[in-house]
C-alpha positions as a Markdown table, in Angstrom:
| # | Residue | x | y | z |
|---|---|---|---|---|
| 1 | Lys | 18.8 | -7.2 | -8.4 |
| 2 | Ser | 17.7 | -4.1 | -6.6 |
| 3 | Arg | 14.2 | -5.5 | -5.6 |
| 4 | Leu | 13.4 | -2.0 | -4.1 |
| 5 | Cys | 11.7 | -3.4 | -0.9 |
| 6 | Met | 11.5 | -0.8 | 2.0 |
| 7 | Val | 10.2 | -3.4 | 4.6 |
| 8 | Gly | 12.4 | -5.9 | 3.5 |
| 9 | Gly | 15.4 | -3.6 | 3.6 |
| 10 | Ile | 14.4 | -2.6 | 7.1 |
| 11 | Arg | 14.5 | -6.3 | 8.1 |
| 12 | Asp | 17.7 | -7.0 | 6.4 |
| 13 | Met | 19.4 | -3.9 | 8.0 |
| 14 | Phe | 18.5 | -5.2 | 11.4 |
| 15 | Leu | 18.7 | -8.8 | 11.0 |
| 16 | Leu | 21.4 | -9.4 | 8.4 |
| 17 | Lys | 23.3 | -6.0 | 8.8 |
| 18 | Asp | 22.7 | -5.7 | 5.0 |
| 19 | Asn | 21.6 | -2.4 | 3.7 |
| 20 | His | 21.4 | -3.6 | -0.1 |
| 21 | Leu | 17.7 | -3.4 | -0.4 |
| 22 | Leu | 17.4 | 0.0 | 1.3 |
| 23 | Ile | 19.8 | 1.8 | -1.0 |
| 24 | Gly | 17.4 | 1.7 | -3.9 |
| 25 | Phe | 14.6 | 2.9 | -1.9 |
| 26 | Ile | 16.6 | 5.7 | -0.2 |
| 27 | Ala | 17.9 | 6.7 | -3.6 |
| 28 | Ile | 14.3 | 7.1 | -4.9 |
| 29 | Ile | 13.2 | 9.3 | -2.0 |
| 30 | Val | 16.3 | 11.5 | -2.4 |
| 31 | Val | 15.9 | 12.0 | -6.1 |
| 32 | Ala | 12.2 | 12.6 | -5.8 |
| 33 | Gly | 12.8 | 15.1 | -3.0 |
| 34 | Ile | 15.4 | 16.9 | -5.0 |
| 35 | Gly | 13.0 | 16.9 | -8.2 |
| 36 | Asn | 10.1 | 18.4 | -5.9 |
| 37 | Val | 12.5 | 21.1 | -4.7 |
| 38 | Ile | 13.6 | 22.1 | -8.1 |
| 39 | Ala | 10.1 | 22.2 | -9.3 |
| 40 | Gly | 8.8 | 24.2 | -6.5 |
| 41 | Asn | 6.4 | 21.5 | -5.2 |
| 42 | Phe | 8.2 | 20.7 | -2.0 |
| 43 | Asn | 6.0 | 21.3 | 1.0 |
| 44 | Leu | 7.3 | 19.8 | 4.3 |
| 45 | Gly | 4.6 | 18.6 | 6.7 |
| 46 | Phe | 1.1 | 17.2 | 6.7 |
| 47 | Glu | -0.8 | 20.4 | 6.1 |
| 48 | Gly | -1.5 | 21.8 | 2.7 |
| 49 | Gln | -0.6 | 18.8 | 0.8 |
| 50 | Pro | -2.4 | 18.2 | -2.4 |
| 51 | Val | -5.2 | 15.6 | -2.5 |
| 52 | Ala | -4.4 | 14.7 | 1.1 |
| 53 | His | -6.6 | 15.0 | 4.2 |
| 54 | Thr | -5.1 | 15.3 | 7.8 |
| 55 | Asn | -7.2 | 12.8 | 9.7 |
| 56 | His | -4.6 | 10.6 | 11.1 |
| 57 | Leu | -6.9 | 7.7 | 12.4 |
| 58 | Trp | -8.4 | 7.3 | 8.7 |
| 59 | Asn | -4.9 | 7.6 | 7.4 |
| 60 | Phe | -3.7 | 4.7 | 9.7 |
| 61 | Leu | -6.7 | 2.7 | 9.1 |
| 62 | Gly | -6.6 | 3.0 | 5.4 |
| 63 | Met | -2.8 | 1.7 | 5.4 |
| 64 | Phe | -3.7 | -1.0 | 7.9 |
| 65 | Ile | -6.1 | -2.4 | 5.3 |
| 66 | Val | -3.4 | -2.2 | 2.5 |
| 67 | Gly | -1.0 | -4.1 | 4.8 |
| 68 | Trp | -3.5 | -6.7 | 5.8 |
| 69 | Gly | -4.5 | -7.2 | 2.2 |
| 70 | Ser | -0.7 | -7.3 | 1.3 |
| 71 | Val | 0.1 | -9.7 | 3.8 |
| 72 | Leu | -2.8 | -12.0 | 2.4 |
| 73 | Leu | -1.5 | -11.4 | -1.2 |
| 74 | Gly | 2.1 | -12.4 | -0.3 |
| 75 | Gly | 3.6 | -9.0 | -1.3 |
| 76 | Cys | 2.9 | -5.3 | -1.4 |
| 77 | Pro | 1.3 | -3.6 | -4.4 |
| 78 | Leu | 4.9 | -2.9 | -6.0 |
| 79 | Arg | 6.0 | -6.5 | -5.7 |
| 80 | Gln | 2.6 | -7.6 | -7.2 |
| 81 | Leu | 3.4 | -5.2 | -10.2 |
| 82 | Ile | 7.0 | -6.4 | -10.6 |
| 83 | Leu | 5.6 | -10.1 | -10.4 |
| 84 | Ala | 3.1 | -9.2 | -13.1 |
| 85 | Gly | 5.7 | -7.9 | -15.3 |
| 86 | Glu | 7.7 | -11.2 | -15.0 |
| 87 | Gly | 4.6 | -13.0 | -16.1 |
| 88 | Asn | 3.0 | -14.0 | -12.9 |
| 89 | Thr | -0.7 | -14.4 | -13.8 |
| 90 | Asp | -1.8 | -14.3 | -10.2 |
| 91 | Ser | -0.1 | -10.9 | -9.7 |
| 92 | Ala | -1.4 | -9.7 | -13.1 |
| 93 | Ile | -5.0 | -10.4 | -11.8 |
| 94 | Thr | -4.0 | -8.5 | -8.5 |
| 95 | Val | -2.8 | -5.6 | -10.6 |
| 96 | Met | -6.1 | -5.5 | -12.5 |
| 97 | Gly | -7.9 | -5.6 | -9.2 |
| 98 | Leu | -6.0 | -2.6 | -7.9 |
| 99 | Ile | -6.9 | -0.7 | -11.0 |
| 100 | Val | -10.6 | -1.5 | -10.9 |
| 101 | Gly | -10.7 | -0.9 | -7.2 |
| 102 | Gly | -9.1 | 2.4 | -7.7 |
| 103 | Ala | -11.7 | 3.2 | -10.5 |
| 104 | Ile | -14.6 | 2.1 | -8.2 |
| 105 | Ser | -13.2 | 4.2 | -5.3 |
| 106 | His | -13.0 | 7.5 | -7.4 |
| 107 | Asn | -16.3 | 7.0 | -9.5 |
| 108 | Phe | -18.4 | 6.2 | -6.3 |
| 109 | Gly | -17.2 | 8.7 | -3.9 |
| 110 | Leu | -15.2 | 6.2 | -1.6 |
| 111 | Ala | -11.8 | 8.0 | -2.0 |
| 112 | Ser | -10.8 | 10.6 | 0.4 |
| 113 | Ser | -9.5 | 14.2 | -0.7 |
| 114 | Gly | -8.1 | 17.2 | 0.9 |
| 115 | Ala | -11.7 | 17.9 | 2.0 |
| 116 | Gly | -11.5 | 15.0 | 4.2 |
| 117 | Val | -12.5 | 11.5 | 4.6 |
| 118 | Thr | -15.9 | 10.4 | 3.1 |
| 119 | Ser | -18.6 | 8.5 | 4.9 |
| 120 | Ala | -18.7 | 6.1 | 2.1 |
| 121 | Gly | -15.1 | 5.6 | 2.4 |
| 122 | Gln | -15.6 | 4.8 | 6.1 |
| 123 | Val | -18.2 | 2.2 | 5.2 |
| 124 | Ala | -16.0 | 0.8 | 2.6 |
| 125 | Phe | -13.1 | 0.3 | 5.1 |
| 126 | Val | -15.5 | -1.7 | 7.3 |
| 127 | Val | -16.6 | -3.9 | 4.3 |
| 128 | Cys | -13.0 | -4.4 | 3.5 |
| 129 | Ala | -12.1 | -5.2 | 6.9 |
| 130 | Val | -15.0 | -7.7 | 7.2 |
| 131 | Ile | -13.8 | -9.5 | 4.0 |
| 132 | Leu | -10.3 | -9.7 | 5.0 |
| 133 | Leu | -11.3 | -11.2 | 8.4 |
| 134 | Gly | -13.1 | -13.7 | 6.5 |
| 135 | Val | -10.5 | -14.5 | 4.0 |
| 136 | Ser | -8.0 | -14.7 | 7.1 |
| 137 | Ile | -10.2 | -16.9 | 9.0 |
| 138 | Phe | -11.1 | -19.2 | 6.1 |
| 139 | Asn | -7.4 | -19.7 | 5.3 |
| 140 | Ser | -6.4 | -20.1 | 9.0 |
| 141 | Glu | -4.7 | -23.3 | 9.9 |
| 142 | Phe | -5.9 | -22.8 | 13.5 |
| 143 | Leu | -9.6 | -23.4 | 12.4 |
| 144 | Phe | -9.4 | -25.5 | 9.6 |
| 145 | Gly | -6.1 | -27.1 | 9.8 |
| 146 | Gly | -4.6 | -25.7 | 6.7 |
| 147 | Glu | -5.3 | -26.9 | 3.1 |
């Protein structure tokens, strides 16, 4: 019932004047914030965050790739995880791909860290962008008239 979708919640808030989807998401942020304050782990701002760099361009580009891939998948990683739990085999394969992709990124030095963005990660971004562009073009109704 909660669905916990931030983007859908923002959409519904503006288009339908319904805050139902945002309530759960806001509750998670509030509870996580309170938990971090109690545990002494709260650090407001971008500087000094654990395992995080402050290169805004590569932060944006990385999330751009996540968003582009999510559009092609038909939902964000959280939605894929929920659908996999409901028995959707396509989503289960997607979740397995996310796990394998994370392992590859960390084991082959593609993942960024507090030390900054890796050059291998920048190359991986370009490779991912080319692959996503190819998938987008191949599935485009404009060029191929749909399925």
